[in-house]
N, C-alpha and C positions, 0 to 999 in steps of 0.2 A: 567311591567305595567307603564312605563313612569316615573312619578314623585313619585312613591311609591314602597316600597318593602313590600310585604305581606308575613309574616312568620307564618305558622301554629304552634300552640302550641301542647302539648301532649293531649289536649282535643279537640275533633272535633268541628269545627265551631268557635273556639276562635282564633283570630289572633293578633299578634303584627304587627303594621303597622309603618313603618319608612318613613316619607316623605323626598324627596330630598330637601336639603337646599342649596340655592344659596346665597353665601355671598361674600362681598367685604368690602372695608374700610368704607362704609356707614352703614353696618349692614348686615341683611339677609332678604330673602324672601323665603316662601314655601307655597305650597298648603297644606291645612290640610284635605281637602275632595274634591273628584271629583266623581260625580255620575257615570260617564262613566268608570273611572279607577276602581272603586269599583265593578261595575257590571261585568267588564271584569275579575276581580279576583273571581267572584262567590259570591260577597257580595251584594245582591240585597235588599237594604233597602230604605225606603222612610222616611226620618227624618222629624218630625213635631214640635219638641220643642228643644230648646237649654237651658241648665242650667249652672250656674256658682256658685261656692262657694269659700269662703276664710276661711282658718283655720290656727291655730297655731300648733307648734310642739306637737306631742303626741295625737292630735285629731284623733280619729278613728270613721269614719262614716260608718255604715253598721252592718251587712250584709243585704241589702234590696232587695226586689222584689215587684212586683204587681201581685196579684193572677189572677184576671179575665182580666186584661189589661196588660199582660206582655210587657216589653220594651226591645228591643235591644238597646245597648248603644255603642257609639263611644266616648271613654274618653281620655282626655289629660290634661297636666299640663301647665299652662300659666306662672307661676313663682313658684320657689321652687321645691320640690321633694316629691313624695309620693310613697308608696308601694301599688299597686292596685291589687285587688283580685277578681276572679270570681269563684263561687262554682256551680257545675253542679247539678241542681235539676230536671232534665228531667226524667220522669218515663220511665223505660226500658233502659235508657242509660247505656252502659258498664262502663261509668265513673261517674255514679251517686255518689254524695257525695265527689267527688274529686275536687281539686282546682288547679287553675293556678294563679301565681302572677308575677308581673313585676314592676320593678322600673321605674317610669315615671318621667321625669323632664323637666324643661324649657330648659336645656342644651342638653339632648339627643333627644328631640322632638318626642319620641316614643308615640304611641297611642295604646290602646287596644280596639279591636272590640269584644264586648260581645253580643252573640245572646240572643233571648228570651229563658227563661227557666233556668236562672242563678240567684243566689243571688250575689250581688255586694257590695264591700266596699273598703275603703282605709284608710291608716294611714299616717299622715304627718311626714316625717323624717327630713325635714329642719326646720328652725326657723318659717317660714310661707309658705303657698302655696296657689295658686289660681288654682282651678280645674274647667275644663269645659267639658261638654259632650252633645252630641246629642242623642235624643231618637226617636224611631219610633212609639211611642204612647204617648198620653198626660198623665200627672200626675193625678191620682185619689186618693186623700187622704184616702177615705173610703176603698180602695182596698189594702192597704199596708200589707206587710208581711215581715218577717225577721227571721234570725237565729242568735243565739249568736255567737259573733266573735271568741270565743275560742273553739268552738265545732266541727270544721271540720278538725282539725289537721293542721291548717295553721301555717306555720313557719314565724310568724310576725317578722320583724326586731326589734332589741333591741332599745329602746327609753330611753334616760336619763329622769328620772322622771316617773310619772304614766301616763297611758293612760287616755284620757279624752273622755268619751262617754256620749251621751244624756241619759236622764231617759228612753226614749222609747227604745233605743238600748240595755239598760241593762235588759229589760224585755222580749226580744225575747226568744223563746224556743231553746233548743239545737237541733242540726241537728237530733240526734237519736230520739227526741221527736216530730219532725215536723210531723203534720198530713196532709201535703199537698205535692203534687208532680205535676209538669207541665206535661200535656198531650200534648206533641208536637211531 
């Protein structure tokens, strides 16, 4: 696909994307997204919003989703390193409740393409990290949902010190208690 390698994961529709990096003594250049290349790979998304966050080591954000306005996300790291996770919440999916995780960093330039119907989250494993992602629907705060980070059997990496979660993320139900599934 030209400037990208699209690698499917063990969960249908979730891809690890590696952009081709062109480097020399001045630094590097890479495309992070190309509508044409993504469509040729079968990833037909129209992104409408870009988001960015900065976090310190041990911060765990997630596992989040929107119920009535689900979002596909193309996620990447601008600086630092995170372990990024997607959990399948699609009703009838043979991989419902399963998760896929990938180490994303500014050095490896990997991205994760997460379709609609998944809970998403990440933990910062470097001292700090800047995280950026594209969404194919707008953020609707009244539509938020989530599952508890430790309820889907995710093999989170060891972090020196305690995990740091928001009050909101500490109140999510466990996956087994979730009364919501995506009808996709």
